[in-house]
C-alpha positions in Angstrom: -139.9 5.2 73.0 -143.1 5.9 71.3 -144.8 7.2 74.4 -141.7 9.3 75.4 -141.9 10.8 72.0 -145.6 11.5 72.3 -145.2 13.2 75.7 -142.0 15.3 74.3 -144.2 16.3 71.3 -147.1 17.3 73.4 -145.0 19.7 75.5 -142.4 20.7 72.9 -144.0 24.2 72.1 -143.3 25.4 75.7 -141.0 22.8 77.3 -138.7 25.7 78.7 -141.8 27.4 80.1 -141.7 25.1 83.2 -139.8 26.9 86.2 -140.3 24.3 89.0 -141.4 20.8 89.7 -143.4 19.4 92.7 -141.8 16.0 93.4 -143.8 13.6 95.7 -143.2 10.1 96.5 -143.9 7.1 99.0 -141.8 4.2 99.2 -141.1 0.7 101.0 -137.9 -0.3 102.7 -137.3 -4.0 101.9 -135.6 -6.4 104.4 -132.2 -6.1 102.6 -132.3 -2.2 103.3 -133.2 -1.2 99.9 -135.3 1.9 99.5 -138.0 1.1 96.7 -140.2 3.6 95.2 -143.9 2.7 95.2 -145.5 5.5 93.7 -143.7 8.9 92.6 -145.1 12.0 90.7 -143.4 15.1 89.3 -145.5 17.7 88.5 -144.1 20.5 86.1 -145.4 23.9 86.8 -144.9 27.2 84.6 -145.2 29.4 87.8 -144.2 29.4 91.5 -147.2 31.6 92.4 -149.7 30.2 94.9 -147.7 26.8 95.2 -147.1 25.4 98.7 -143.2 25.4 98.8 -142.9 23.7 102.2 -140.8 20.5 102.0 -142.1 17.4 103.9 -140.3 14.0 104.7 -141.7 11.0 106.7 -139.9 7.9 107.7 -140.8 4.8 109.8 -139.3 1.5 110.2 -141.0 0.2 107.0 -142.2 3.3 104.9 -140.8 6.4 103.8 -142.3 9.7 101.9 -141.8 13.1 100.8 -142.8 16.0 99.0 -140.5 19.0 98.0 -140.5 21.7 95.4 -137.6 21.9 92.8 -136.5 25.0 90.6 -135.9 23.9 87.0 -133.0 25.1 85.0 -133.3 25.5 81.4 -133.0 22.1 79.6 -133.6 20.2 83.1 -137.2 18.8 81.7 -135.4 16.7 79.4 -133.3 15.2 82.2 -136.4 14.6 84.0 -137.8 12.5 81.3 -134.7 10.9 80.4 -134.2 9.5 84.0 -138.0 8.5 84.2 -137.5 6.3 81.3 -135.2 3.8 83.5 -137.7 4.3 86.7 -135.6 7.1 88.5 -136.9 10.5 89.9 -134.3 13.3 89.6 -134.0 13.9 93.3 -135.7 10.8 94.9 -136.1 7.2 95.1 -136.2 4.8 92.0 -138.5 2.1 90.9 -137.5 -1.8 90.9 -137.3 -2.9 87.4 -139.4 -6.2 86.5 -137.2 -9.2 86.1 -138.1 -9.7 82.5 -137.1 -8.4 78.9 -139.5 -5.5 79.5 -138.5 -4.3 83.0 -140.5 -0.8 82.4 -144.1 -0.3 81.1 -144.2 3.3 79.6 -147.3 5.1 78.2 -148.6 8.8 77.8 -151.8 10.4 78.0 -153.1 14.4 77.0 -156.3 15.2 79.0 -158.0 18.3 77.9 -160.0 20.8 80.2 -157.3 22.2 80.8 -154.7 20.4 79.0 -152.5 18.1 81.1 -150.0 15.7 79.6 -148.8 12.7 81.5 -145.8 10.3 80.9 -146.3 7.0 83.0 -143.6 4.4 84.0 -144.7 1.3 85.4 -142.5 -1.4 87.1 -142.1 -4.2 89.6 -145.5 -5.6 90.9 -146.5 -4.1 94.2 -148.0 -7.1 95.7 -144.7 -8.8 94.6 -142.5 -6.3 96.3 -144.6 -6.4 99.3 -144.3 -10.0 99.8 -140.3 -9.7 99.2 -140.3 -7.1 101.9 -142.2 -9.0 104.3 -144.7 -6.1 104.2 -146.2 -5.9 107.7 -149.7 -6.3 108.5 -149.5 -3.6 111.3 -148.4 -1.0 109.1 -151.5 1.3 109.8 -150.4 1.2 113.4 -147.0 2.1 112.5 -148.3 5.3 111.0 -150.4 6.2 113.9 -147.4 6.0 116.1 -145.0 7.9 114.0 -143.6 11.4 115.2 -145.8 13.0 112.7 -148.5 10.5 112.9 -151.1 9.5 110.0 -154.2 7.4 110.5 -153.5 5.0 107.6 -151.0 4.6 104.6 -154.2 6.4 102.5 -153.8 9.4 104.9 -150.1 9.6 104.0 -150.5 9.3 100.2 -153.3 11.7 100.2 -151.0 14.1 102.1 -148.3 13.9 99.6 -150.7 14.6 96.7 -150.6 10.8 95.5 -153.6 8.2 94.8 -154.8 6.1 97.8 -152.9 3.2 98.6 -156.2 0.8 97.9 -156.7 2.2 94.5 -153.3 2.3 93.1 -152.8 -0.2 90.2 -150.9 -3.2 90.8 -147.9 -2.2 89.2 -145.3 0.4 91.1 -145.4 4.0 89.2 -143.5 6.9 88.3 -145.0 9.6 86.6 -144.6 13.1 85.2 -147.3 15.3 84.9 -147.0 18.6 82.8 -149.5 21.2 83.6 -150.6 23.7 80.8 -148.3 26.9 80.4 -151.5 29.0 80.8 -154.9 29.5 82.1 -158.1 31.9 81.7 -158.3 33.9 84.8 -161.3 34.0 87.1 -161.3 37.6 86.8 -162.8 37.2 83.3 -166.4 38.7 83.1 -169.0 40.1 80.9 -170.2 43.6 82.0 -172.0 46.3 80.1 -172.2 44.4 77.2 -168.3 43.4 76.9 -166.6 40.4 77.5 -163.6 40.8 79.4 -161.3 38.0 79.0 -158.1 37.6 81.2 -155.4 34.8 80.7 -152.2 34.4 82.7 -149.3 32.5 80.8 -145.6 31.6 81.4 -143.4 34.5 80.6 -141.5 32.4 78.1 -144.4 32.2 75.7 -144.6 34.1 72.5 -147.6 35.9 72.8 -148.2 36.2 69.2 -149.0 32.4 69.2 -151.4 32.7 71.9 -155.1 33.0 70.7 -158.5 33.4 72.4 -161.6 31.6 70.7 -165.2 32.7 71.9 -168.4 31.3 71.5 -171.1 34.1 72.5 -174.6 32.5 73.6 -177.2 35.1 72.9 -180.6 35.2 74.7 -182.2 34.4 71.1 -180.3 31.2 70.8 -178.0 32.5 68.3 -174.2 31.4 68.9 -171.5 34.1 67.7 -168.1 32.9 67.2 -164.9 34.8 66.9 -161.4 34.7 67.8 -158.4 37.2 69.2 -154.7 36.8 68.5 -152.5 37.4 71.5 -150.5 40.2 70.1 -153.9 42.3 70.4 -154.1 41.7 74.1 -153.1 44.2 76.8 -150.2 42.5 78.6 -148.5 43.4 82.0 -146.2 41.5 84.3 -147.8 39.8 87.4 -145.7 37.9 90.0 -143.8 35.4 88.0 -146.1 35.3 84.8 -147.7 37.3 82.0 -151.4 38.7 82.3 -153.2 39.5 79.1 -156.7 40.9 78.7 -158.7 41.4 75.6 -162.5 42.5 75.1 -165.2 41.7 72.9 -168.5 43.1 72.4 -171.5 40.7 73.1 -174.4 42.8 73.3 -177.1 41.6 75.8 -175.6 38.1 75.8 -175.2 36.7 79.4 -172.5 34.0 78.9 -169.6 33.2 76.5 -167.3 30.3 76.2 -163.6 31.0 76.0 -160.9 28.7 74.5 -157.1 29.9 75.0 -154.6 28.0 72.7 -150.9 28.2 72.0 -149.2 27.6 68.5 -152.9 26.2 67.6 -152.9 23.5 70.7 -155.8 24.1 73.3 -154.5 24.6 76.8 -157.6 25.8 78.7 -161.2 26.7 78.3 -163.7 28.6 80.7 -167.2 30.0 80.8 -167.4 33.8 81.3 -170.7 35.3 82.5 -172.4 38.3 83.4 -173.2 38.0 87.0 -176.5 39.8 86.6 -177.7 37.6 83.8 -178.5 33.9 83.4 -179.0 31.4 80.5 -180.0 28.8 83.0 -182.9 29.3 85.2 -182.0 26.7 87.5 -178.7 28.0 88.0 -179.9 31.4 88.9 -182.2 30.0 91.5 -179.2 27.8 92.9 -177.3 30.9 93.3 -179.5 32.2 96.1 -178.3 29.2 98.1 -174.5 29.1 96.7 -174.0 32.8 95.9 -170.2 32.0 95.3 -170.7 28.9 93.5 -168.6 27.1 95.8 -170.7 24.9 97.8 -171.7 22.4 95.0 -168.0 22.0 93.8 -167.0 21.2 97.3 -169.9 18.5 97.8 -168.5 16.9 94.6 -164.7 17.1 95.6 -164.5 16.9 99.5 -168.1 16.0 101.0 -168.4 16.0 104.6 -170.4 14.3 107.2 -171.9 11.4 105.8 -169.8 11.5 102.5 -171.7 8.9 100.4 -174.9 10.7 101.1 -173.4 14.3 100.7 -171.8 13.1 97.5 -174.9 11.6 96.2 -176.9 14.7 96.9 -174.2 16.9 95.1 -174.5 14.7 92.0 -178.6 14.9 92.1 -178.3 18.7 92.4 -175.7 18.9 89.5 -177.9 16.8 87.2 -180.9 18.9 88.0 -178.7 22.1 87.2 -178.1 20.5 83.7 -181.5 20.1 82.9 -182.5 16.6 84.0 -185.6 15.5 85.8 -184.1 13.7 89.0 -185.4 11.3 91.4 -182.9 10.6 94.2 -184.3 7.1 95.4 -180.8 6.6 97.4 -181.8 9.2 100.1 -185.2 7.9 100.8 -185.1 4.8 103.2 -188.2 2.9 101.7 -186.7 3.2 98.1 -183.1 2.2 98.7 -183.5 -0.9 96.9 -183.5 1.1 93.8 -180.7 2.9 92.0 -179.1 6.0 94.1 -180.4 8.4 91.1 -182.7 8.0 88.0 -182.4 11.1 85.6 -184.5 11.9 82.8 -184.0 14.1 79.7 -186.8 16.3 78.2 -187.0 13.7 75.5 -187.6 10.8 77.9 -184.2 9.0 77.7 -183.0 7.7 81.3 -179.7 7.7 83.3 -179.4 5.1 85.8 -176.9 6.4 88.3 -174.8 4.9 91.1 -172.5 7.4 93.3 -169.6 6.3 95.4 -166.7 8.2 97.1 -164.5 5.1 96.4 -164.0 2.5 93.5 -166.7 1.9 91.3 -167.2 -1.7 92.4 -167.3 -0.8 95.9 -170.0 -2.7 97.8 -170.9 -4.5 94.6 -172.1 -1.2 93.0 -171.5 -2.5 89.4 -173.5 -5.7 89.4 -176.3 -3.7 91.4 -176.3 -1.0 88.6 -176.4 -3.8 85.9 -179.3 -5.5 87.5 -181.2 -2.2 88.2 -180.5 -1.0 84.7 -181.8 -4.2 83.2 -185.1 -4.3 85.2 -185.8 -0.7 84.3 -185.2 -1.3 80.5 -187.5 -4.6 80.8 -190.3 -2.6 82.5 -190.4 0.2 80.1 -190.3 -2.1 77.0 -193.4 -4.1 78.6 -195.1 -0.8 79.4 -194.7 0.2 75.3 -191.6 2.4 75.8 -188.9 0.2 74.1 -187.5 3.2 72.2 -186.6 4.8 75.4 -182.6 4.7 75.8 -181.1 3.6 79.0 -177.6 4.6 80.0 -176.0 3.2 83.3 -173.7 5.5 85.0 -171.0 5.2 87.7 -170.1 8.4 89.3 -167.0 8.5 91.6 -165.2 11.4 93.2 -161.7 9.5 92.4 -159.6 10.4 89.4 -159.9 8.1 86.4 -156.6 6.6 87.2 -157.6 5.8 90.7 -160.5 3.5 89.2 -158.7 1.9 86.5 -159.0 -1.4 88.1 -162.7 -1.2 87.8 -162.8 0.1 83.9 -162.9 -3.6 82.4 -166.0 -4.4 84.3 -167.4 -0.9 83.5 -166.6 -1.6 79.7 -168.0 -5.0 79.7 -171.6 -3.9 80.7 -171.3 -0.5 78.8 -171.4 1.5 81.9 -170.4 5.3 81.6 -167.8 6.4 84.2 -168.0 9.9 85.5 -164.8 10.7 87.5 -163.5 13.8 89.4 -162.0 15.6 86.1 -165.6 14.8 84.5 -167.5 16.6 87.3 -165.1 19.4 87.0 -166.1 19.7 83.4 -169.6 19.1 83.9 -169.7 22.1 86.7 -168.5 24.4 84.0 -171.7 23.5 81.8 -174.4 24.6 84.4 -174.1 28.5 83.3 -175.1 27.3 79.7 -178.6 26.8 78.3 -180.2 23.7 79.6 -179.3 20.8 77.1 -179.7 17.4 79.2 -180.3 15.5 76.2 -176.9 16.5 74.8 -175.2 15.7 78.0 -177.0 12.3 77.8 -175.6 11.7 74.2 -172.1 12.5 75.4 -172.3 9.8 78.2 -171.8 7.1 75.7 -168.2 8.7 75.3 -167.5 7.8 78.8 -167.9 4.3 78.3 -164.2 3.1 79.0 -162.4 2.4 75.7 -160.8 -1.0 74.9 -157.4 -1.9 76.6 -155.5 -0.8 73.4 -157.0 2.6 73.6 -156.3 5.3 76.4 -159.1 5.3 78.8 -158.2 8.8 80.0 -159.1 12.3 79.0 -162.7 11.8 77.8 -165.0 14.7 78.2 -168.8 15.0 78.3 -169.1 18.8 77.7 -168.4 21.2 75.0 -168.9 18.6 72.1 
């Protein structure tokens, strides 16, 4: 019950703010006709605005899947949590418990930037369930011949907003994801010496408990800190949430960092800038080729064409914008025996980077990274640079959860793991003053934690 209590406590200040839940699942039919959940997810949302409300269902001889939106009544979040403890979705299939004294594994995490709280319930082994169900080898062909065809089971799970089949943990899983009850809006901007910060929050929140904290980055490198209480905002209704606006004088500062909190709990943060000014000259140049700041995020989340090379190029560009000197060996045919990227900080410390769009150890990436890092460390020591720090880094566009199977190997070799969430965090930093050395120091926080600690929710920015 410890993890259920942790999850409930994390959302206790705004539990009644959730107005709907997106429920997605994929399951397997056993040879006895039982419908068993393989992976299910319930995402709690404080607003229905902008959410795809179209229902989806899929069924073949061996597989079933679905996605739908459920409106929530007052108190129904507690019912969702109660049912989840025993592996049940409120309107969907159930997990099969393990045949042991501990039929369900429960744990919770809280990830910041923005705040997302998760309750996860693990049950029977997926491999065991597949064997019992006489899982067919031709399942992907079954996907292709369905009335609503999918190329693979990964294609189906991705369509439902669930992790890829091949990177799911061995246990079958149900999770509840509680999104933050408020966000800093993209309409926030610095103009004519004023920082205009706009936020949108659930209507049930007490605005007097909201607060915006700011760090203003002046051109003389001075950092000014202040905060504004929610009852001082200008508020109005917009769709099914409240929109608040506040203003702070920033002089000639080109950028500020804003932190939104509720009842002293941080729920979002964002950089707010003057589009006519820049603290980072590299970012200013990059905007000539990415004026809407949308091309690089797309490369780092959904690269097209040659996905591996496109993603690698996106990571190389990101590191350059963060202040590293970057050599992208992986894109030069005659240097492909080297690592994908070598990134050096102004003080001379070196990150050895391997990129992948899949699992960290895909194509034996981890052992290659370990070998290449060791060779570079020895070469530097033999050349009189024994004081230079070397940090091996694995970068993937998958989430932390999807690469969980590789975290033990990464931990054993001291490899920092940058996943989807960390890339999103790093993108927020490219408008700030160049500080590759700080980014490098914070990479050590992304070396996976021991098993008795949560490997999720680490951040490499805003420290």
